[in-house]
C-alpha positions in Angstrom: 0.0 0.0 0.0 1.4 3.4 -1.0 0.1 6.8 0.1 0.2 8.0 -3.4 -2.6 5.6 -4.3 -5.0 7.7 -2.2 -3.8 11.2 -3.2 -5.1 12.8 -6.3 -3.8 16.1 -7.8 -6.5 18.3 -6.1 -5.7 16.6 -2.8 -2.6 18.8 -2.2 -2.5 22.2 -0.5 0.8 24.1 -0.3 1.5 27.0 2.1 -1.8 28.0 3.6 -2.1 30.4 6.5 -3.5 29.4 9.9 -2.7 30.4 13.5 -4.3 27.6 15.5 -5.6 24.0 15.3 -9.1 25.1 14.8 -8.1 27.4 11.9 -6.1 24.5 10.3 -9.2 22.3 10.5 -11.4 25.0 9.1 -9.1 25.7 6.1 -8.7 22.0 5.4 -12.5 21.3 5.6 -13.2 24.4 3.4 -10.7 23.3 0.8 -12.1 19.7 0.7 -15.6 21.2 0.3 -14.7 23.8 -2.3 -13.0 21.2 -4.4 -16.0 18.9 -4.2 -14.2 16.2 -2.3 -16.7 16.1 0.6 -20.4 16.8 0.7 -20.7 18.0 4.2 -18.0 20.4 5.4 -19.4 20.6 8.9 -19.2 16.8 9.3 -15.5 17.0 8.4 -14.9 19.8 10.9 -16.8 17.9 13.6 -15.0 14.6 12.9 -11.5 16.1 12.8 -12.1 18.3 15.9 -13.6 15.4 17.9 -10.6 13.2 17.1 -8.2 15.8 18.3 -10.1 16.3 21.5 -9.6 12.6 22.4 -6.0 12.3 21.3 -3.6 14.5 19.5 -2.7 13.5 16.0 0.7 15.2 16.1 3.3 12.5 15.4 6.5 14.5 15.7 8.9 16.0 13.2 6.4 18.8 12.5 3.8 16.4 11.2 0.2 15.9 12.2 -2.3 13.4 10.8 -5.8 14.7 11.5 -8.2 11.8 10.6 -11.8 10.7 11.0 -14.4 8.3 9.7 -17.0 10.4 7.7 -20.4 9.1 6.6 -20.5 11.2 3.4 -17.1 10.0 2.0 -17.4 7.2 -0.6 -13.7 6.1 -0.6 -10.6 6.8 1.5 -9.3 10.3 0.9 -5.8 11.4 1.8 -4.9 15.1 1.5 -1.4 16.5 2.1 -1.1 20.1 3.2 1.5 22.5 4.5 1.2 25.8 6.4 3.5 28.8 5.8 4.2 29.1 9.5 4.3 26.4 12.2 1.1 25.9 14.1 0.5 24.6 17.7 -1.7 21.7 16.6 -1.3 19.5 19.6 -1.1 20.2 23.4 1.0 23.1 24.6 4.7 22.3 24.6 4.6 19.8 21.8 6.3 20.3 18.5 4.7 22.8 16.2 3.3 21.4 13.0 3.7 22.5 9.4 2.8 19.3 7.5 -0.6 17.7 7.6 -1.8 14.4 6.2 -5.6 14.6 6.4 -7.2 11.1 6.3 -10.9 10.6 5.8 -12.4 7.2 5.5 -16.0 5.9 5.0 -17.4 3.7 7.8 -16.3 0.0 7.4 -12.7 0.6 6.3 -11.0 0.7 9.7 -8.3 -1.7 8.7 -7.2 0.3 5.7 -7.4 3.5 7.7 -5.0 2.1 10.4 -2.6 0.8 7.7 -2.4 4.2 6.1 -1.9 5.9 9.5 1.0 3.4 10.2 2.6 4.1 6.8 2.4 7.9 7.4 4.0 7.5 10.8 6.9 5.4 9.3 7.5 7.9 6.5 7.2 10.9 8.7 10.0 9.6 11.0 12.5 10.6 8.3 13.5 14.2 9.0 15.0 14.7 5.5 11.8 13.5 3.8 9.7 15.7 6.0 11.9 18.7 5.3 11.3 18.2 1.5 7.5 18.3 2.2 7.9 21.4 4.5 9.9 23.4 2.0 7.9 22.6 -1.2 7.1 25.8 -2.9 4.2 24.6 -5.0 1.5 21.9 -5.0 3.5 20.1 -7.8 6.7 20.1 -5.7 4.7 18.9 -2.7 3.3 16.0 -4.7 6.8 15.1 -6.0 8.1 15.2 -2.4 5.3 12.8 -1.3 6.0 10.5 -4.2 9.7 10.4 -3.4 9.0 9.8 0.3 6.5 7.1 -0.5 8.9 5.3 -2.9 11.6 4.9 -0.2 9.7 2.3 1.9 
């Protein structure tokens, strides 16, 4: 299983502005909705926010993996996004995040969801690969960085 199998061209967002976890979630949900990738923006906001309240999705190295199971999603969706400035996405005192892998799955695909999360965690443990993601200057460069990172394992 490769991450790139779940990422389409319009699933990439490079260098957006946000100052807090809630702003990151709002921007990501807005983008997914505006691009026609999800039907119910509020369900995405609620799902991602609820998941963060139970357990942070910050995995270190400046990477967070907000994820949720969403009724209105027909297939697993993986978005990769970066912020211009680091954001306090997890609890105070944790690493700030600039790279976000947003994973949305329909109900019933829990096994696939967990395997994708595990792959992201393995790939994100490589600081050089994460730096390529963080410093990508365009959506095309960000996609190429994900492809290169994904091919290494």
